[in-house]
N, C-alpha and C positions, 0 to 999 in steps of 0.2 A: 504495501498498500503506499504509495508516495507521500501521502499527509499523513503519516505515521512521525511524531515527535515536533512536528513542524506546525507549533500553537496557530501562527495568524491563519494558514492554509487552512486551518479547522474550523477557525473561526466564522470564515469565511463561508466554509460550505454547511453549517450550521446559520450563514445568513439566508443562505441561499435557501436552505429548507425551512428559516423561518417569513420568505417572502419578501424579504428587505434587499435582499442583490439579488439581478436577472440572472438564471441559467448563461443567458448566453455569455454574461458578462465573469463568472466564476471562469465557465470554463472556454474563455476566449484564449486562442492560441498563446497571446504574452502570456496570460497570468499562470497556463497549466507548463508553457514554458520556464517558470518564474519557479513553478513549485516543484516541478519533477527535477531541476539544477537546483535545488534549494538541499543543503545539509542538516540533518536531523539537529532538532535544536534551534534553529536558524532562524533568524527573523527574514521574511522573505520580501 
């Protein structure tokens, strides 16, 4: 799982589930690339 240990990514996903952030925004190429390239425990 790419988001494991990356708090900002997990918070972002929770915002999608809550309807605060659009899925298109969260799953944009830029955001997914930032998440996948991040080290666990880092601030994305």
